[in-house]
N, C-alpha and C positions, 0 to 999 in steps of 0.2 A: 296398768301401772303408770305413774306420772314420772316422767323424766324432766330434768331441769338443767339449765345452763348457768346456775348461780355462780359457780366457781369461775367460769369464763368471764362473766360480767364483773365479778369482784376484781379479777386481774386487770381488766380494761380500765377500771376506775381506781386501781391501786388501793384496794380496800381490804382490810383484814376481816375475818369472820366477826371479830368483836365490834368493828366499826359498823358493819351492816346490821348486826344484832341491835346495837344501840339505836340506829336510825329507825328500825321497824318495831322496836319495843319487845324483843324476845331475848333469851339467853344465847350465848355463843354456841352452846351445845345444840340448840335447836337448828341453827344455821348449818352446823356440821352434819347433823342427822338428815337435814333436807338434802344437802349435797351428796350424801352417801345413799340416798333413796330409802332411808329407814323411816321416813316420816313424810306424810303428805300434808301440805299446808292448808289452812283454812282459806276461804276465798278472800277474806280481809288481809291475811298475811301475804298471800300471793299478789294481791293488788298493791300492797305497800312496798313489796320488794320490786315489782315492776316500776312503780312510780319513782322509787329511789334511783333506778337506772334510766329513767325517762324513756321507757319502752312499753309495749303492750304485754299483758300477761302471756299471750301466746308466744311471744319472742323468748320468754324465760322458761315457760312450762309447756310440755307437750304430753299427750296421752298416748301410750302404746298398749296394744292389746297383747 
């Protein structure tokens, strides 16, 4: 299972789901589903989210068994 810290980073950057979605080219619902763990991102989407927050992918996403 992939865990993420998207909500935490959005709060740090004072960013709404809609704002992040627009920056990475997805719908707001996709960001919501990512945050709830209902959806695993593609590598490109994970990369774009990490790049938006100026961190590595590993700082946003972790894999738990």
